[in-house]
C-alpha positions as CSV (number, residue, x, y, z in Angstrom):
1,M,-6.9,3.2,-7.3
2,T,-7.5,6.8,-8.1
3,R,-7.5,8.2,-11.6
4,G,-7.7,11.6,-13.2
5,G,-9.2,14.8,-11.8
6,S,-7.6,17.6,-10.0
7,G,-6.5,17.9,-6.4
8,G,-4.4,14.8,-6.0
9,G,-5.2,11.3,-4.6
10,I,-5.0,11.2,-0.7
11,L,-4.8,14.1,1.7
12,V,-4.2,13.6,5.4
13,V,-3.8,16.5,7.9
14,N,-3.5,15.9,11.6
15,G,-4.3,12.2,11.3
16,L,-2.6,8.8,11.7
17,P,-3.0,7.1,8.3
18,S,-2.0,3.5,7.6
19,L,-2.1,3.0,3.8
20,Y,-1.4,-0.5,2.4
21,K,-1.5,-2.0,-1.0
22,I,-2.6,1.1,-2.9
23,V,-2.1,2.1,-6.5
24,L,-2.4,5.8,-7.4
25,Q,-2.0,7.1,-11.0
26,D,-2.8,10.1,-13.2
27,N,-3.5,12.5,-10.2
28,K,-3.1,16.2,-11.0
29,H,-2.1,19.5,-9.4
30,S,-1.4,18.2,-5.9
31,A,0.5,15.3,-4.5
32,S,-0.8,11.8,-5.0
33,I,-0.3,11.4,-1.3
34,Y,-0.1,14.6,0.8
35,L,0.7,14.2,4.5
36,S,0.8,17.1,7.0
37,N,1.2,17.0,10.8
38,V,1.0,13.2,11.0
39,S,3.1,11.0,13.2
40,N,3.6,7.3,13.7
41,T,7.0,5.8,14.0
42,S,6.3,2.3,15.3
43,T,5.0,0.7,12.1
44,P,5.0,1.8,8.4
45,M,2.3,4.2,7.6
46,L,2.8,3.7,3.9
47,E,3.4,0.2,2.7
48,N,3.3,-1.5,-0.7
49,I,2.3,1.7,-2.5
50,Q,2.6,2.4,-6.3
51,I,2.4,5.9,-7.6
52,A,2.6,6.6,-11.4
53,R,2.2,9.7,-13.4
54,A,1.5,12.5,-10.9
55,I,1.0,15.4,-13.2
56,D,2.3,18.9,-12.1
57,A,2.5,17.3,-8.6
58,D,4.7,15.4,-6.2
59,G,4.3,11.7,-5.9
60,I,4.4,11.9,-2.1
61,Y,4.5,15.2,-0.2
62,V,5.3,15.2,3.6
63,S,5.2,18.3,5.8
64,S,5.8,18.6,9.6
65,S,5.4,14.8,10.1
66,V,7.2,11.7,11.3
67,I,6.6,8.7,9.0
68,R,7.8,5.3,7.9
69,V,7.5,4.1,4.4
70,K,8.2,0.6,3.1
71,D,8.0,-1.0,-0.4
72,I,7.0,2.0,-2.5
73,T,7.4,2.8,-6.2
74,V,7.1,6.4,-7.4
75,E,7.6,6.9,-11.1
76,N,7.0,9.6,-13.7
77,S,5.8,12.4,-11.5
78,V,6.3,15.3,-13.9
79,G,5.9,19.1,-13.8
80,T,7.9,22.3,-13.1
81,V,8.6,21.4,-9.5
82,A,7.3,17.8,-9.2
83,A,9.4,15.4,-7.1
84,G,9.0,11.7,-6.5
85,L,9.1,12.4,-2.8
86,F,9.2,15.9,-1.2
87,A,9.7,16.3,2.6
88,I,9.9,19.5,4.6
89,N,10.3,19.9,8.4
90,S,9.8,16.1,8.8
91,T,11.5,12.9,9.9
92,V,11.1,10.2,7.2
93,H,12.4,6.6,7.2
94,I,12.2,4.8,3.8
95,D,12.9,1.1,3.3
96,S,12.7,-0.6,-0.1
97,A,11.8,2.3,-2.5
98,R,12.1,2.7,-6.2
99,I,11.9,6.4,-7.2
100,T,12.5,6.8,-10.9
101,G,11.6,8.9,-13.9
102,N,10.4,12.0,-12.0
103,T,11.2,15.6,-12.7
104,R,13.1,15.5,-9.3
105,G,13.8,12.4,-7.4
106,I,13.8,13.2,-3.6
107,D,13.8,16.8,-2.3
108,V,14.5,17.1,1.5
109,R,14.3,20.5,3.1
110,S,14.7,21.6,6.8
111,S,14.1,18.0,8.0
112,A,15.5,16.6,11.2
113,R,16.2,13.1,9.7
114,F,15.7,11.5,6.4
115,T,16.8,7.8,6.0
116,V,16.8,5.8,2.8
117,R,17.7,2.1,2.8
118,N,17.6,-0.7,0.3
119,S,16.4,1.7,-2.4
120,I,17.0,2.9,-5.9
121,V,16.8,6.5,-7.0
122,S,17.4,6.7,-10.7
123,N,16.7,8.3,-14.1
124,N,15.2,11.5,-12.5
125,G,15.2,14.6,-14.6
126,I,16.2,18.2,-14.2
127,G,16.1,18.3,-10.4
128,G,18.6,15.4,-9.9
129,G,18.4,12.3,-7.7
130,I,18.5,13.7,-4.2
131,W,18.4,17.3,-3.2
132,C,19.0,18.0,0.5
133,S,19.0,21.6,1.9
134,N,18.6,23.8,4.9
135,A,20.4,21.7,7.6
136,S,18.6,18.5,6.7
137,Q,20.3,15.3,7.9
138,I,20.2,12.5,5.3
139,E,21.4,8.9,5.7
140,L,21.6,6.5,2.8
141,I,22.1,2.8,3.5
142,N,22.5,0.2,0.7
143,T,20.9,2.6,-1.7
144,T,21.7,3.2,-5.4
145,V,21.5,6.8,-6.8
146,A,22.3,6.6,-10.5
147,D,21.6,8.2,-13.9
148,N,20.0,11.3,-12.6
149,K,20.3,14.8,-14.1
150,L,20.7,18.2,-12.5
151,T,20.0,21.2,-14.8
152,N,19.7,24.9,-14.0
C-alpha cells in the first residue's frame, strides 16, 4: 500500500512488471501506476489491483506498452486531466475492471488495440466514460458504460 506524498505510487520504464494484490491510495501528481515501454502479453501484468483517490493524477497511465490487466478497480482519480486509465501508443487488454468516479473514465489515444471485457465504466465526471481518439481501435465485450458525463 502506498499513501500520500508526491510522484505517484509505482513507476516502471523499460521493465516487465508483474503486480498482484496491491492497494494504492492517495497518490499525488503522477499516476498511481505509470508504465512506459513495457511488454508482456502472455499473462496479466496487473492483477487484483485497487486504486483509490489519485489526486491530480491518472489511476493507471500506459505509454508505448503492451499489457494485460485483470480484476482492477480504479475509483476517484480526480484533477484537471485525471483519468481512471490513460493509454497512448499502446495495446491494452482489460478483463474484469471497475472504473468509476474519476474525472475521466478511460482515455485511449493513438493506440493499436484497446480491449475491455467483463467490466463497468460508470459515474465518471467531466471527461466521460470512454474517450477514444487518433485512430485508436477499441473493442468492448460484455462491458457496461453508464452514468458518465462529458462537459466542455
